[in-house]
C-alpha positions as CSV (number, residue, x, y, z in Angstrom):
1,M,17.9,16.9,-1.3
2,D,15.3,15.5,-3.5
3,P,13.5,18.2,-5.5
4,G,10.2,17.1,-4.1
5,E,11.3,18.0,-0.6
6,Q,11.6,21.7,-1.4
7,D,9.3,24.5,-0.2
8,V,7.3,22.3,2.2
9,G,7.8,25.2,4.7
10,A,7.0,27.9,2.2
11,D,4.6,30.7,3.0
12,R,1.2,29.0,2.9
13,G,-1.0,32.1,3.3
14,P,-3.7,32.5,6.0
15,A,-4.5,29.4,7.9
16,A,-7.9,27.8,8.1
17,P,-9.8,28.1,11.4
18,A,-8.2,26.2,14.2
19,G,-9.5,22.7,14.8
20,K,-10.8,22.1,11.3
21,A,-9.7,18.8,9.8
22,L,-7.9,20.3,6.8
23,A,-6.7,23.5,8.4
24,G,-3.8,24.8,6.4
25,L,-4.5,22.9,3.2
26,R,-4.7,25.3,0.2
27,V,-6.4,24.3,-3.1
28,L,-6.6,26.0,-6.5
29,D,-9.7,24.8,-8.2
30,L,-9.4,25.3,-12.0
31,S,-12.2,22.8,-12.8
32,L,-15.4,22.9,-14.7
33,A,-19.0,21.4,-14.5
34,E,-19.3,18.9,-11.6
35,A,-16.6,16.3,-11.1
36,G,-13.8,18.7,-10.3
37,P,-15.8,21.1,-8.3
38,V,-17.2,18.2,-6.3
39,C,-13.7,17.1,-5.5
40,A,-12.6,20.6,-4.4
41,Q,-15.9,21.1,-2.4
42,W,-15.3,18.0,-0.3
43,L,-11.9,19.5,0.7
44,A,-13.5,22.9,1.4
45,W,-16.2,21.2,3.6
46,F,-13.4,20.0,6.0
47,G,-11.6,23.3,6.3
48,A,-9.3,23.6,3.3
49,D,-8.9,27.1,1.8
50,V,-10.2,26.5,-1.8
51,V,-9.8,29.3,-4.3
52,R,-11.8,28.8,-7.5
53,V,-10.3,30.5,-10.6
54,D,-12.4,31.2,-13.7
55,P,-11.8,33.2,-16.8
56,P,-14.0,36.3,-16.9
57,P,-17.1,35.9,-19.1
58,G,-16.5,39.3,-20.9
59,P,-17.8,42.7,-20.1
60,G,-21.1,42.3,-22.0
61,V,-22.2,39.2,-20.1
62,P,-24.4,39.8,-17.0
63,L,-22.7,38.0,-14.1
64,E,-26.2,37.0,-12.8
65,L,-26.4,34.5,-15.7
66,L,-23.5,32.6,-14.1
67,E,-25.2,32.1,-10.8
68,I,-27.0,28.9,-11.7
69,G,-27.7,25.8,-9.6
70,L,-24.6,24.0,-10.7
71,H,-22.4,26.8,-9.3
72,L,-24.5,27.1,-6.1
73,A,-24.5,23.4,-5.4
74,N,-20.8,22.6,-6.0
75,N,-18.9,25.7,-5.0
76,M,-19.9,26.2,-1.4
77,N,-17.2,27.2,1.1
78,K,-14.9,28.4,-1.7
79,R,-13.5,31.7,-2.7
80,S,-13.9,32.9,-6.3
81,V,-11.4,34.8,-8.5
82,F,-11.8,35.9,-12.0
83,L,-8.5,35.6,-13.9
84,D,-8.1,35.0,-17.6
85,Y,-5.2,32.5,-17.7
86,R,-5.7,32.2,-21.4
87,Q,-4.0,35.5,-21.8
88,P,-0.2,35.6,-21.2
89,E,-0.4,38.2,-18.4
90,G,-3.2,36.3,-16.7
91,L,-1.3,33.0,-17.0
92,A,1.8,34.7,-15.4
93,L,-0.4,35.8,-12.4
94,L,-1.8,32.3,-12.0
95,R,1.6,30.8,-12.1
96,R,2.7,33.2,-9.4
97,L,-0.2,31.9,-7.3
98,V,0.7,28.2,-7.6
99,P,3.6,28.1,-5.2
100,R,1.3,29.4,-2.4
101,F,-1.0,26.4,-2.7
102,D,-0.7,22.7,-2.0
103,V,-3.2,21.3,-4.5
104,V,-4.4,22.1,-8.0
105,V,-7.6,20.4,-9.3
106,E,-8.5,20.4,-13.0
107,N,-10.8,18.5,-15.3
108,F,-10.1,19.9,-18.8
109,R,-10.1,17.5,-21.7
110,T,-6.8,15.7,-22.0
111,G,-4.1,18.1,-23.2
112,V,-6.0,21.3,-22.6
113,A,-4.3,22.3,-19.3
114,A,-0.9,21.7,-20.9
115,S,-1.9,23.9,-23.9
116,Y,-2.5,26.7,-21.4
117,G,0.8,26.1,-19.7
118,L,-1.0,24.7,-16.7
119,G,-0.1,21.0,-17.0
120,Y,1.5,19.0,-14.2
121,D,5.0,19.4,-15.6
122,D,4.5,23.1,-16.0
123,L,3.3,23.6,-12.4
124,R,5.6,21.2,-10.5
125,A,8.5,23.2,-11.9
126,L,7.1,26.1,-9.8
127,K,6.3,23.9,-6.8
128,P,7.9,20.4,-6.7
129,A,5.7,19.4,-3.6
130,L,2.5,20.2,-5.5
131,V,-0.3,17.6,-5.5
132,Y,-1.9,17.9,-8.9
133,C,-5.3,16.3,-9.6
134,S,-6.6,15.6,-13.1
135,I,-10.1,14.2,-13.6
136,K,-10.8,13.0,-17.1
137,G,-13.6,11.1,-18.9
138,Y,-11.3,8.3,-19.9
139,G,-8.0,9.1,-18.2
140,T,-4.9,10.5,-19.9
141,T,-3.7,7.2,-21.5
142,G,-5.3,4.6,-23.8
143,P,-7.1,4.9,-27.1
144,Y,-10.0,6.9,-25.7
145,R,-7.9,9.5,-23.9
146,D,-8.9,12.3,-26.2
147,Y,-12.6,11.5,-26.3
148,P,-14.9,14.2,-24.8
149,A,-17.1,13.0,-22.0
150,L,-19.9,14.2,-19.7
151,D,-21.7,12.4,-16.9
152,P,-24.3,10.4,-19.1
153,V,-21.5,9.3,-21.4
154,T,-19.3,7.9,-18.6
155,Q,-22.3,6.2,-17.0
156,A,-22.6,4.3,-20.3
157,A,-18.8,3.8,-20.7
158,G,-18.4,2.5,-17.1
159,G,-21.1,-0.1,-17.4
160,A,-23.8,1.4,-15.1
161,M,-26.3,2.0,-17.9
162,S,-26.1,-1.6,-19.1
163,I,-27.5,-2.9,-15.8
164,T,-30.1,-0.1,-15.2
165,G,-33.6,-0.4,-16.5
166,E,-36.2,-3.1,-17.1
167,P,-35.1,-6.4,-18.7
168,D,-37.2,-5.8,-21.8
169,G,-36.3,-2.1,-22.1
170,P,-33.3,-0.1,-23.2
171,P,-30.4,0.8,-20.9
172,I,-31.2,3.8,-18.7
173,R,-28.9,6.4,-17.1
174,T,-29.4,7.4,-13.5
175,A,-30.9,10.9,-13.5
176,Y,-28.6,12.2,-10.8
177,V,-25.0,12.8,-11.9
178,G,-23.6,9.7,-10.4
179,A,-20.4,9.5,-12.5
180,D,-19.5,13.1,-11.7
181,H,-20.1,12.6,-8.0
182,L,-18.4,9.2,-7.8
183,S,-15.3,10.5,-9.6
184,G,-15.2,13.8,-7.6
185,S,-15.5,12.0,-4.3
186,M,-12.9,9.4,-5.2
187,A,-10.5,12.1,-6.4
188,A,-10.9,14.0,-3.1
189,T,-9.9,10.8,-1.3
190,A,-6.8,10.3,-3.6
191,V,-5.8,14.0,-3.2
192,L,-5.9,13.6,0.6
193,A,-3.7,10.5,0.4
194,A,-1.2,12.3,-1.8
195,Y,-1.3,15.3,0.6
196,V,-0.6,13.2,3.6
197,R,2.3,11.6,1.8
198,M,3.6,15.0,0.9
199,L,3.5,16.1,4.5
200,R,5.5,13.0,5.5
201,T,8.1,13.0,2.6
202,G,8.0,16.4,0.9
203,H,7.2,14.7,-2.4
204,G,4.4,16.1,-4.6
205,E,2.3,13.8,-6.8
206,Y,0.2,13.6,-9.9
207,V,-3.3,12.2,-9.2
208,E,-5.2,11.1,-12.3
209,L,-8.7,9.7,-12.2
210,S,-10.9,8.4,-15.0
211,M,-14.6,8.9,-14.7
212,Q,-15.2,5.7,-16.7
213,E,-13.1,3.7,-14.1
214,A,-14.8,5.4,-11.2
215,V,-18.2,4.1,-12.4
216,L,-16.6,0.7,-13.1
217,S,-15.2,0.7,-9.6
218,A,-18.7,1.2,-8.2
219,L,-19.8,-2.0,-10.1
220,R,-17.0,-4.2,-8.8
221,S,-19.0,-6.3,-6.3
222,M,-21.8,-6.8,-8.8
223,I,-19.3,-7.9,-11.4
224,L,-17.7,-10.5,-9.1
225,I,-21.1,-11.7,-7.8
226,D,-23.3,-11.6,-10.9
227,S,-20.7,-12.0,-13.6
228,P,-17.8,-14.1,-12.3
229,D,-17.3,-16.0,-15.6
230,G,-17.4,-12.9,-17.8
231,R,-21.1,-13.1,-18.9
232,F,-22.8,-9.7,-19.2
233,M,-25.0,-8.8,-16.3
234,P,-28.7,-8.5,-17.2
235,R,-30.9,-5.7,-16.3
236,V,-33.3,-6.6,-13.5
237,G,-35.1,-3.3,-12.9
238,N,-36.0,-3.0,-9.2
239,R,-35.7,-6.7,-8.5
240,M,-33.3,-8.8,-6.7
241,G,-34.1,-12.2,-5.2
242,A,-37.9,-12.5,-4.9
243,P,-39.8,-10.8,-3.4
244,T,-37.5,-7.8,-3.6
245,D,-39.2,-5.3,-5.9
246,L,-41.1,-2.0,-6.2
247,Y,-44.7,-2.1,-5.1
248,A,-47.5,0.4,-5.8
249,C,-49.4,2.1,-2.9
250,P,-52.4,4.4,-2.8
251,P,-53.2,6.9,-4.1
252,F,-51.1,5.4,-6.9
253,G,-49.4,8.6,-8.1
254,A,-46.1,8.9,-10.0
255,N,-44.0,8.2,-6.9
256,D,-46.5,6.3,-4.7
257,Y,-44.3,3.2,-4.3
258,V,-42.5,1.3,-1.7
259,Q,-39.2,-0.5,-2.4
260,I,-38.9,-3.8,-0.5
261,A,-35.7,-5.8,-0.1
262,A,-36.1,-9.3,1.3
263,P,-33.8,-11.5,-0.8
264,G,-32.8,-14.1,1.9
265,D,-34.7,-16.7,4.0
266,K,-34.6,-14.7,7.2
267,L,-35.8,-11.5,5.7
268,F,-38.5,-13.3,3.7
269,D,-39.8,-14.9,7.0
270,R,-40.0,-11.5,8.6
271,L,-41.8,-10.1,5.6
272,A,-44.4,-12.9,5.6
273,I,-45.1,-12.3,9.3
274,A,-45.2,-8.5,8.8
275,I,-47.9,-8.7,6.1
276,G,-50.0,-11.0,8.2
277,Q,-49.3,-14.2,6.3
278,P,-47.0,-16.3,8.4
279,E,-48.2,-19.4,6.5
280,L,-46.0,-18.3,3.6
281,V,-42.9,-19.3,5.7
282,T,-43.8,-22.9,5.2
283,D,-45.4,-22.6,1.8
284,E,-43.6,-25.1,-0.4
285,R,-43.7,-22.6,-3.3
286,F,-41.5,-20.2,-1.4
287,D,-39.3,-22.5,0.7
288,S,-36.0,-21.4,-0.8
289,V,-34.5,-18.6,-2.8
290,R,-34.6,-20.7,-5.9
291,L,-38.3,-21.5,-5.4
292,R,-39.2,-17.9,-4.6
293,N,-37.6,-16.8,-7.8
294,R,-39.3,-19.5,-9.8
295,N,-42.7,-18.4,-8.3
296,R,-41.9,-14.7,-8.3
297,G,-45.2,-13.8,-10.0
298,A,-47.4,-15.4,-7.4
299,L,-45.3,-14.0,-4.6
300,R,-45.4,-10.5,-6.0
301,E,-49.2,-10.7,-6.3
302,I,-49.5,-11.5,-2.6
303,V,-47.2,-8.7,-1.5
304,A,-48.7,-6.2,-3.9
305,K,-52.2,-6.9,-2.5
306,W,-50.8,-5.9,0.9
307,T,-49.1,-2.7,-0.2
308,A,-52.2,-1.7,-2.2
309,Q,-54.0,-1.2,1.1
310,R,-51.4,1.2,2.7
311,S,-49.7,4.4,1.8
312,K,-46.0,4.2,1.0
313,W,-45.3,5.7,4.4
314,E,-47.4,3.2,6.2
315,A,-45.9,0.3,4.3
316,M,-42.4,1.6,5.0
317,R,-43.0,2.0,8.7
318,E,-44.7,-1.3,9.3
319,L,-42.1,-3.3,7.4
320,A,-39.1,-1.4,8.8
321,E,-40.4,-1.8,12.4
322,A,-40.6,-5.6,11.6
323,G,-37.0,-5.7,10.6
324,V,-37.6,-5.7,6.8
325,P,-35.6,-3.3,4.7
326,A,-38.1,-1.1,2.9
327,S,-38.5,2.6,1.9
328,A,-41.0,4.8,0.4
329,V,-39.9,6.3,-2.9
330,F,-39.0,9.8,-1.8
331,D,-39.5,12.6,-4.4
332,S,-37.9,16.0,-4.1
333,D,-40.8,17.4,-2.1
334,D,-40.7,14.4,0.3
335,L,-37.0,14.9,0.8
336,R,-37.5,18.6,1.8
337,A,-40.3,17.8,4.2
338,N,-39.0,14.6,5.7
339,E,-38.9,14.7,9.5
340,H,-35.9,12.3,9.7
341,L,-33.8,14.4,7.4
342,R,-34.9,17.6,9.2
343,E,-34.0,16.2,12.6
344,R,-30.5,15.2,11.3
345,G,-29.8,18.5,9.7
346,A,-29.6,17.2,6.1
347,W,-30.9,20.6,5.0
348,V,-29.3,23.9,6.1
349,E,-30.0,27.5,5.3
350,V,-27.2,29.6,3.8
351,T,-27.3,33.3,2.8
352,H,-26.4,34.0,-0.8
353,P,-25.7,37.6,-1.8
354,L,-28.0,37.4,-4.8
355,R,-30.6,34.7,-3.8
356,G,-30.9,35.6,-0.2
357,T,-31.7,32.8,2.3
358,T,-31.5,29.5,0.5
359,E,-31.8,25.9,1.6
360,V,-29.0,23.6,0.5
361,V,-28.1,19.9,1.1
362,N,-25.7,19.6,4.0
363,N,-22.4,17.8,4.0
364,P,-23.4,14.1,4.6
365,A,-20.4,13.4,6.8
366,R,-21.0,14.3,10.5
367,M,-17.7,15.3,12.1
368,A,-16.8,17.9,14.6
369,S,-14.0,19.0,12.4
370,A,-16.2,19.7,9.4
371,V,-17.0,23.4,8.7
372,P,-20.5,25.0,8.7
373,L,-21.8,25.3,5.1
374,A,-21.4,28.7,3.4
375,A,-23.2,29.6,0.2
376,A,-21.2,29.6,-3.0
377,P,-19.6,33.0,-3.6
378,K,-20.6,35.3,-6.3
379,Y,-18.4,34.7,-9.3
380,G,-15.2,36.7,-8.9
381,E,-16.2,38.0,-5.5
382,H,-12.7,37.4,-4.0
383,T,-10.6,38.6,-6.9
384,V,-9.2,41.7,-5.1
385,E,-8.9,39.9,-1.8
386,V,-6.9,37.0,-3.2
387,L,-4.7,38.8,-5.7
388,T,-3.9,41.5,-3.1
389,A,-3.1,39.2,-0.3
390,E,-1.2,36.6,-2.3
391,L,0.5,38.7,-5.0
392,G,0.5,42.2,-3.5
393,L,-1.4,43.8,-6.4
394,D,-2.9,47.2,-5.6
395,R,-6.3,48.5,-6.8
396,P,-4.9,50.6,-9.7
397,E,-3.1,47.5,-11.0
398,L,-6.2,45.5,-10.7
399,E,-8.2,48.1,-12.6
400,R,-5.6,48.1,-15.4
401,L,-6.0,44.3,-15.6
402,E,-9.8,44.7,-15.8
403,A,-9.4,47.2,-18.6
404,H,-7.5,44.4,-20.5
405,Q,-10.3,41.9,-19.6
406,I,-7.8,39.8,-17.5
407,V,-9.9,40.2,-14.4
408,D,-13.5,41.2,-13.7
409,L,-14.2,43.3,-10.6
410,R,-18.0,43.7,-11.0
411,N,-18.8,41.3,-8.2
412,V,-16.1,42.6,-5.8
413,P,-17.5,44.1,-2.6
414,D,-17.1,47.8,-2.2
């Protein structure tokens, strides 16, 4: 028998609720910041039992300081355990947990997991059928493999910043953590592929994902369309083929704009009719994509005059109802109040033990087999629950471990 076929039928612990897409999948989340937690949260949102493991912060650190937005946003539907795997006894306990799980997710710098004794070779010796996911800034091979990276750095390294911003301005990063969320989501997809293969064959697998390459992958169509011969892609701001651009609307505040996208002939004709100027359809200045781009300034002035007489919501509605892609620029207040998002359930209320009732952004995938969102746990909240159920540790033993700062029981329910 191939070693990878062993322990597929091993004790897998308590099953997820019946009917959930990933019922039975068990994940140890050892990751930091956003990319790894996003990966594990996607799995939790579809019914996987995800146990997050963090070293305790130390007895003098108030645990409330850990309950920041990063944790609340990216650790929903998980269980949380404090266990200091940097100490030999803590590492031994974590290694005892590994065979009871199907997947391990980590995003330490290259070599750090192995230095703790938690690398892929270390853990597959304990469970050959393990799916082990590593998310790195630049991957685990190549000249950059040891370079540190955070989201803004990998936006630059993946090429996204070079095409973001105005043509006469510097490169600009996207303010949302696009590299983290791209790489986390892509990693979750790869983990599921490896897990399905493991169920079929019994073989575990090492899944490695580079944040730099995740960003590059998101640019792939633009590279082939805009840079087929290897020339660098220029920054174009909010523009595509004219008259696609961002247009100001009253009362002309910081986010009082509508983005219009009408790059082709058909959409341009619809736009001309929607703004009450059907004569533009036959105007020789705007009779083709090439001519509209050549006369972009004159065309922009015509459209801008129309948007200057409407709020961004009015402009969005009139254009969209005429079949022209257009959207108001939504700010955070707009997103919370928006009737469309409210009707679709894009915001849901969860109850957090420290923050009380809190609104969070829902799982964007609508599936009957997804799970209702639950608030991120308090750090270490499930330490006793997990270590008792999985390893058979009793309370006196856990209190001894706490005295040695291997676990922290301050957030454990009475």
